[in-house]
C-alpha positions in Angstrom: -29.4 49.1 -7.0 -28.1 47.4 -10.1 -30.0 44.6 -11.8 -28.8 41.1 -11.4 -27.6 39.6 -14.8 -28.8 36.0 -14.2 -27.8 33.8 -17.1 -25.5 36.3 -18.7 -21.9 35.1 -19.3 -20.7 37.5 -22.0 -18.4 40.2 -20.4 -19.1 42.8 -23.1 -22.9 42.5 -22.8 -22.8 42.9 -19.0 -20.4 45.8 -19.1 -22.3 47.5 -21.9 -25.5 47.5 -19.9 -25.1 50.3 -17.3 -27.6 49.0 -14.8 -26.2 45.5 -14.7 -24.2 44.3 -11.6 -20.7 43.2 -12.3 -18.4 41.9 -9.5 -14.9 42.9 -10.7 -12.8 39.9 -11.4 -10.3 41.6 -13.9 -7.4 40.9 -11.5 -7.5 37.5 -13.1 -5.9 39.1 -16.1 -3.1 40.5 -14.0 -2.3 37.1 -12.6 -2.5 35.5 -16.0 0.0 38.0 -17.4 2.4 37.4 -14.5 2.2 33.7 -15.0 4.8 32.3 -17.4 2.9 29.1 -18.1 2.0 28.6 -21.8 -1.1 26.4 -21.3 -3.3 26.9 -18.3 -6.1 24.5 -17.3 -8.5 25.9 -14.7 -11.0 23.6 -13.1 -13.9 24.8 -11.0 -17.5 23.6 -10.2 -20.3 24.5 -12.6 -21.7 28.0 -12.3 -18.6 29.4 -10.6 -17.8 32.0 -13.3 -15.6 30.0 -15.7 -17.4 31.2 -18.9 -17.6 34.8 -17.8 -14.0 34.9 -16.8 -12.9 33.4 -20.1 -15.1 36.0 -21.9 -13.3 38.7 -19.9 -9.9 37.5 -21.0 -11.2 37.2 -24.6 -12.3 40.8 -24.8 -9.2 42.1 -23.1 -6.7 40.6 -25.5 -8.6 40.5 -28.8 -7.2 42.7 -31.5 -10.6 43.0 -33.2 -12.4 46.1 -31.9 -9.5 46.7 -29.5 -10.3 50.4 -28.9 -14.0 49.7 -28.3 -13.2 46.9 -26.0 -10.8 49.0 -24.0 -13.6 51.2 -22.8 -15.2 48.1 -21.2 -12.3 48.0 -18.7 -12.4 51.7 -17.7 -12.8 52.0 -13.9 -12.1 48.3 -13.3 -9.2 46.9 -11.3 -7.1 46.1 -14.3 -7.3 49.7 -15.5 -5.1 50.7 -12.6 -2.3 48.5 -13.9 -0.5 50.4 -16.7 1.8 47.5 -17.5 -1.2 45.1 -17.9 -3.2 47.6 -20.0 -0.3 47.8 -22.4 -1.2 44.2 -23.4 -4.9 45.1 -24.0 -6.0 44.5 -27.6 -2.6 43.0 -28.7 -3.5 39.4 -29.7 -5.8 37.6 -32.1 -8.1 35.2 -30.1 -9.5 31.8 -31.1 -12.4 30.9 -28.9 -14.4 27.6 -28.6 -16.9 26.5 -26.0 -18.1 22.9 -25.6 -20.7 23.7 -23.0 -23.6 22.5 -25.2 -21.9 19.3 -26.4 -24.1 16.9 -24.4 -24.9 14.3 -27.1 -26.1 10.8 -26.6 -23.9 9.2 -29.2 -20.6 9.7 -31.0 -22.2 10.5 -34.4 -24.2 13.4 -33.0 -21.2 14.7 -31.1 -19.1 14.8 -34.3 -21.8 16.8 -36.0 -22.0 19.2 -33.0 -18.2 19.7 -33.0 -18.2 20.2 -36.8 -20.9 23.0 -36.3 -18.8 24.7 -33.6 -15.7 24.7 -35.8 -17.8 26.1 -38.7 -19.0 28.9 -36.4 -15.4 29.6 -35.2 -14.0 30.1 -38.7 -16.6 32.6 -39.9 -14.4 35.7 -39.2 -11.6 34.1 -41.4 -13.9 33.3 -44.4 -15.2 36.8 -45.0 -14.3 38.2 -48.4 -10.9 39.9 -48.4 -10.1 39.2 -44.8 -7.5 36.5 -45.4 -5.1 35.8 -48.3 -4.6 32.1 -48.3 -2.9 29.5 -50.4 -5.4 27.4 -52.5 -4.9 24.4 -50.3 -5.5 26.4 -47.1 -8.5 28.0 -48.7 -10.0 24.6 -49.4 -9.4 23.5 -45.8 -11.0 26.6 -44.5 -14.0 26.2 -46.9 -14.4 22.6 -45.7 -14.4 23.7 -42.0 -16.9 26.4 -42.8 -19.2 24.0 -44.7 -18.9 21.1 -42.2 -17.5 18.9 -45.0 -14.2 18.2 -43.2 -13.3 14.7 -42.2 -12.5 13.7 -38.6 -8.7 13.9 -39.2 -9.0 17.5 -40.3 -11.2 18.3 -37.3 -8.5 17.1 -34.9 -6.0 19.4 -36.7 -8.3 22.4 -36.8 -6.9 24.3 -33.8 -3.4 24.0 -35.2 -4.5 25.0 -38.7 -6.4 28.1 -37.4 -3.5 29.2 -35.2 -1.2 29.0 -38.3 -3.4 31.1 -40.6 -4.3 33.6 -37.9 -0.6 34.0 -36.9 0.3 34.5 -40.6 -2.4 37.1 -41.1 -1.9 39.2 -37.9 1.8 38.7 -37.5 1.0 37.7 -33.9 0.6 34.2 -32.5 -3.0 33.8 -31.1 -4.4 33.2 -27.7 -6.6 30.1 -27.7 -9.5 29.9 -25.3 -11.4 26.6 -24.7 -14.4 26.7 -22.4 -16.0 23.7 -20.7 -13.7 21.2 -22.4 -14.9 18.3 -20.3 -18.6 18.5 -21.0 -18.5 16.2 -24.0 -16.3 13.8 -22.2 -18.8 13.5 -19.3 -21.6 12.9 -21.8 -19.4 10.3 -23.6 -18.7 8.5 -20.3 -22.4 8.5 -19.3 -23.6 7.5 -22.8 -21.1 4.8 -23.7 -18.9 6.2 -26.4 -15.9 7.2 -24.3 -13.2 5.6 -26.4 -14.2 7.5 -29.6 -14.5 10.8 -27.7 -11.2 10.6 -25.8 -9.4 9.5 -29.0 -10.6 12.6 -30.8 -10.0 15.1 -28.0 -6.5 13.7 -27.2 -5.5 14.4 -30.8 -7.4 17.7 -31.0 -5.7 19.2 -27.9 -2.3 17.7 -28.7 -2.3 19.3 -32.2 -3.5 22.6 -30.9 -1.4 23.0 -27.8 1.6 20.6 -27.8 4.6 22.1 -29.6 2.5 24.4 -31.7 4.9 27.0 -33.1 2.0 29.4 -33.9 0.5 29.5 -30.4 1.0 32.4 -28.0 -0.8 31.0 -24.9 -3.9 29.0 -24.1 -6.5 28.8 -21.4 -8.8 25.8 -20.9 -11.6 25.6 -18.4 -13.7 22.7 -17.1 -15.1 21.1 -14.0 -12.6 18.3 -13.8 -9.1 17.5 -14.5 -9.3 14.4 -16.8 -6.4 12.1 -16.2 -3.2 13.3 -18.0 -2.5 9.8 -19.5 -5.8 9.8 -21.3 -6.3 13.4 -22.2 -3.3 15.7 -22.2 -0.6 13.2 -23.2 2.8 14.7 -23.4 1.7 18.3 -22.8 4.6 19.4 -20.6 3.7 23.0 -21.1 0.4 22.5 -19.2 -0.2 24.0 -15.7 -3.4 22.9 -13.8 -5.1 25.2 -11.3 -7.7 23.1 -9.5 -9.6 24.1 -6.4 -6.7 22.8 -4.4 -4.3 25.3 -6.0 -3.5 28.7 -4.4 -3.1 30.3 -7.8 -6.2 31.8 -9.4 -8.1 30.9 -6.2 -9.9 34.2 -5.7 -11.2 34.8 -9.2 -13.8 32.1 -9.4 -16.8 32.5 -7.0 -17.3 35.4 -4.6 -14.8 36.0 -1.8 -16.0 37.0 1.7 -15.3 40.7 1.2 -17.2 40.7 -2.1 -20.2 39.1 -0.5 -20.2 41.4 2.5 -20.2 44.4 0.1 -23.1 42.9 -1.9 -25.1 42.2 1.3 -24.6 45.8 2.3 -25.5 47.1 -1.2 -28.7 45.1 -1.3 -29.7 45.7 2.3 -29.5 42.1 3.4 -27.4 42.6 6.6 -30.2 41.1 8.7 -29.8 37.7 7.1 -26.0 37.6 6.7 -25.6 34.6 9.0 -28.1 32.6 7.0 -26.4 33.6 3.8 -23.2 32.2 5.1 -24.9 29.0 6.3 -26.6 28.4 2.9 -24.0 29.4 0.3 -20.6 29.7 1.9 -18.2 26.9 2.9 -16.0 26.4 -0.2 -12.2 26.7 0.2 -10.3 27.2 -3.0 -6.6 27.0 -2.3 -6.6 29.0 1.0 -9.4 31.4 -0.1 -12.9 31.2 1.4 -15.5 31.3 -1.4 -19.2 31.7 -1.8 -21.3 30.1 -4.5 -21.7 33.0 -7.0 -24.8 31.6 -8.8 -26.7 31.2 -5.6 -25.6 34.6 -4.3 -26.8 36.4 -7.5 -30.1 34.5 -7.4 -30.5 35.4 -3.7 -30.0 39.1 -4.5 -32.4 39.0 -7.5 -35.0 37.4 -5.3 -34.5 39.9 -2.5 -33.2 37.6 0.1 -35.4 34.5 -0.5 -33.5 31.4 0.3 -33.7 28.5 -2.2 -31.3 25.8 -3.4 -30.5 27.8 -6.6 -27.4 25.9 -7.5 -29.0 22.6 -6.8 -31.8 23.4 -9.2 -29.5 23.8 -12.2 -28.5 20.8 -14.3 -25.9 18.3 -13.2 -27.3 16.6 -10.1 -28.8 13.5 -11.8 -25.3 12.2 -12.3 -24.5 12.6 -8.6 -27.7 10.7 -7.6 -26.8 7.8 -9.9 -23.1 7.6 -8.7 -24.1 7.7 -5.1 -27.0 5.2 -5.6 -24.7 2.7 -7.2 -22.0 3.1 -4.5 -21.0 0.3 -2.2 -21.1 -0.3 1.5 -18.0 1.8 2.3 -19.2 4.8 0.4 -22.6 4.6 2.1 -20.9 4.5 5.5 -19.0 7.7 4.5 -22.2 9.3 3.3 -23.9 8.5 6.6 -21.1 10.4 8.4 -21.4 13.3 6.0 -25.1 13.6 6.4 -24.6 13.6 10.2 -22.3 16.6 9.8 -19.1 14.7 10.3 -16.0 14.8 8.0 -14.5 11.9 6.1 -10.8 11.4 5.3 -9.9 10.0 1.8 -6.9 9.9 -0.5 -7.0 12.9 -2.8 -7.4 11.9 -6.5 -6.7 15.2 -8.4 -6.9 13.5 -11.8 -10.3 12.0 -12.6 -10.4 8.7 -14.5 -14.1 8.5 -15.5 -14.1 4.7 -15.9 -12.9 4.3 -12.3 -15.1 6.8 -10.5 -17.3 4.1 -9.0 -14.5 1.7 -8.2 -13.7 3.1 -4.8 -15.1 5.6 -2.3 -12.0 7.8 -2.6 -12.7 8.2 -6.4 -16.3 9.1 -5.7 -15.5 11.6 -3.0 -12.7 13.2 -5.0 -15.1 13.6 -8.0 -17.7 15.2 -5.8 -15.1 17.4 -4.2 -13.9 18.8 -7.5 -17.4 19.3 -8.8 -18.4 21.4 -5.8 -20.4 19.0 -3.6 -17.9 18.7 -0.8 -15.3 21.1 0.8 -11.9 20.4 2.1 -11.3 21.3 5.8 -7.7 20.0 5.9 -5.1 18.2 3.9 -2.5 15.7 5.0 0.7 14.6 3.2 2.4 11.2 3.7 5.1 9.6 1.7 2.6 7.5 -0.1 -0.3 9.9 -0.8 -2.2 13.1 -0.1 -5.2 12.9 2.1 -8.1 15.4 2.4 -10.7 15.8 5.1 -14.1 16.5 3.4 -17.4 17.8 4.6 -20.7 19.0 3.1 -20.1 22.7 2.6 -23.5 24.3 3.3 -27.2 23.9 3.6 -27.8 24.1 -0.1 -25.5 21.3 -1.0 -26.8 19.1 1.9 -30.2 19.4 0.0 -28.6 17.7 -3.0 -27.5 14.7 -0.8 -30.9 14.6 0.9 -32.7 14.6 -2.4 -30.4 11.8 -3.7 -31.2 9.6 -0.8 -34.9 10.3 -1.1 -34.6 9.5 -4.8 -33.3 6.1 -4.0 -36.1 5.3 -1.6 -38.8 6.7 -3.9 -37.3 4.7 -6.8 -37.6 1.6 -4.7 -41.1 2.6 -3.5 -40.1 2.6 0.2 -40.6 6.3 0.9 -44.2 5.8 2.3 -43.0 2.8 4.3 -40.4 5.0 6.0 -43.1 7.4 7.0 -45.1 4.5 8.5 -42.0 3.5 10.3 -41.6 7.0 11.7 -45.1 7.0 13.1 -44.6 3.7 14.9 -41.3 4.9 16.4 -42.8 8.2 17.7 -45.4 6.3 19.6 -43.3 3.3 20.6 -45.6 0.9 18.9 -43.8 -2.5 19.3 -46.5 -4.4 17.5 -46.6 -2.4 14.3 -42.9 -1.6 14.1 -41.7 -5.2 13.4 -44.3 -5.6 10.6 -43.2 -2.3 8.9 -39.5 -3.0 9.4 -39.8 -6.4 7.9 -41.5 -4.9 4.8 -38.9 -2.3 4.5 -36.1 -4.9 4.6 -37.8 -7.0 1.9 -38.6 -4.0 -0.3 -35.2 -2.3 0.0 -32.5 -4.9 0.6 -32.3 -5.9 -3.1 -32.0 -2.2 -4.1 -29.1 -1.5 -1.8 -27.4 -4.7 -2.5 -27.7 -6.2 -6.0 -27.2 -9.7 -4.7 -30.0 -9.2 -2.1 -27.9 -10.9 0.6 -25.9 -8.2 2.3 -27.8 -6.6 5.3 -24.9 -4.3 6.0 -25.5 -2.3 2.8 -29.2 -2.1 3.6 -28.5 -1.0 7.2 -26.4 2.0 6.0 -29.1 2.8 3.4 -31.7 2.7 6.3 -29.6 5.0 8.5 -29.4 7.5 5.6 -33.1 7.3 5.1 -33.7 7.9 8.8 -31.4 10.8 8.9 -33.0 12.5 5.9 -36.6 11.6 6.8 -36.6 11.7 10.6 -34.2 14.5 11.5 -37.1 16.8 12.2 -38.2 14.6 15.1 -34.9 13.0 16.4 -31.2 13.8 16.6 -29.9 10.7 14.9 -26.5 9.2 15.4 -25.0 5.9 14.2 -22.1 4.0 15.6 -21.8 6.7 18.2 -20.1 6.2 21.6 -22.8 5.7 24.2 -22.5 4.2 27.6 -19.6 1.6 27.5 -19.6 1.0 23.7 -21.0 1.8 20.3 -24.6 1.3 19.4 -25.7 1.1 15.8 -28.5 3.7 15.8 -29.3 6.2 18.6 -32.2 8.5 18.1 -32.6 11.3 20.7 -36.1 12.9 20.6 -36.5 16.6 20.1 -39.9 16.4 21.9 -40.4 14.7 25.3 -43.6 13.3 23.9 -41.7 11.0 21.5 -39.7 7.9 22.3 -35.9 7.8 22.2 -34.8 4.9 20.1 -31.9 2.5 20.4 -31.3 -0.1 17.7 -28.6 -2.7 17.7 -28.4 -4.8 14.5 -26.6 -8.2 14.3 -26.1 -10.5 11.3 -26.9 -14.2 12.2 -23.9 -16.4 12.5 -24.8 -20.1 12.8 -21.7 -20.8 14.7 -22.7 -18.3 17.4 -26.5 -18.7 17.6 -28.9 -21.6 17.2 -31.5 -19.4 15.5 -32.3 -15.8 14.5 -34.1 -15.1 17.8 -30.8 -15.9 19.6 -29.1 -13.3 17.3 -31.7 -10.7 18.2 -31.1 -11.6 21.9 -27.4 -11.1 21.5 -28.1 -7.6 20.1 -30.5 -6.8 23.0 -27.9 -8.1 25.6 -25.4 -5.7 24.1 -27.8 -2.8 24.5 -28.3 -3.7 28.2 -24.8 -4.7 29.1 -23.2 -1.5 27.6 -26.0 0.8 28.9 -26.7 2.5 25.6 -29.7 4.3 27.1 -27.4 6.4 29.2 -27.0 9.1 26.6 -30.7 9.3 25.9 -31.4 9.7 29.6 -28.7 12.4 29.9 -30.4 14.3 27.0 -33.7 14.3 28.9 -35.5 11.4 27.2 -37.9 9.6 29.5 -39.6 7.3 27.0 -37.1 4.8 25.6 -37.6 2.0 23.1 -34.8 -0.5 22.8 -34.6 -3.0 20.0 -32.3 -5.9 19.3 -32.6 -6.8 15.6 -31.2 -10.0 14.0 -30.7 -10.3 10.2 -30.4 -13.3 8.0 -30.7 -12.3 4.4 -34.2 -10.8 4.1 -35.4 -12.4 7.3 -35.6 -10.3 10.4 -36.2 -11.0 14.1 -36.8 -8.1 16.5 -36.8 -8.1 20.3 -38.0 -4.9 21.9 -38.2 -3.4 25.4 -39.7 0.0 26.2 -39.9 2.1 29.2 -42.5 4.9 29.4 -41.4 7.3 32.0 
């Protein structure tokens, strides 16, 4: 069996090592050649093969070492296409990657970009390689030495394409990898305006109406809004995970994974592999997470959240943690295995991600944390049904929720709460619950006065922490209405739990005890215990809970048998 090249993203290095596994994605080149678009932006989640695919395109077209590079493609899919192979080694290539541009301030990002440009122009500064006018020679020297000013940096792509085109007699192919990494850092670190101003001019000069450009391919995780990034670039086509074009080239398809499972003798765990790492839909193509599959093969079938353990999840935790009530309601449904329906926002405006749940969920969809199960078109907007794609990604959401509670020092309180519920301890439960409210309410609501946000945070905490003991549902149909929290025990030794939560309204009740009684009356009148009984629960604890800010009143009734 071939070795698994974890961490390798250079096509030539992988193909030059005979015992390295390579899943053939060279049909990407065929589709690219058939596509008439001049500038192609491909967005995919991190670790889904963007850099390797861009490297593949680079080695295919590059005129430098064309004969040597041609050997790399022998026996691959593209080699069977004579018309495509006629284009091999026919173009100069300019390649830049911004994958490591994760700086904390604008000054450091400028220096990093300056260094990248200096590295990119090395081939053109070697003695005798290029015959340039004195003015161009000076610009090239400044780029190489890092002495160029910010204006020249924005013009560097256009400048390079001109001198390369002049030298080779062919307009170049420009490849830009992970274009949005510095923009994500700029947004997170507070220098968005400076960064977006630079990159708008940088891409406009290099790609918009550039007479010395053949074609360009740009990759990233997100499609940054056109009005702030690719202003006026009418020659741009975007292939997101919604698009049918280029769908099968990023990530592993079902046939590819089935072949790998067979090659590495993992047929006995095929169903688990699907549960853990499948679930993505790109266009209409079912896709597995390639990073996780490769790590699974390398570790001989050991299941771990491999993709989750790579960088990038901290931002998700922060975004979800700062989200409002509506987003937490949606997250509650997602964690319970349900789908949510939101307007689809294909263009990400970083400054507005946290402004609405639809922005948050669209962001998480395009970055690989959710999958689309269906789309709907109306005259006003496009809507998408989203779910958590697999076991591995569910771990990300679970860890995010645990992170919130641990950050707020309530994790141990939740475990105490769990013990009291298992045994139906109606004396200890109110004390623990009151402490949980006081500790957590301010975290889930910055004003400290909105029990609804705390409630949804609580449900999430219960789902994550207690799902080994109970099947937990919230706002689920039961009896003659909807109860807030319904917990069906997995063991007959544990209590089934019914919680109804009510916010105190002075116009409805004289005091908080009356609010709790209203909640208890609803439990009884609508027969919420009916479903617990039907599921075999014999021990049942019913609780009516009244809220007023951080003050709680609990009425309870339990039946044991």
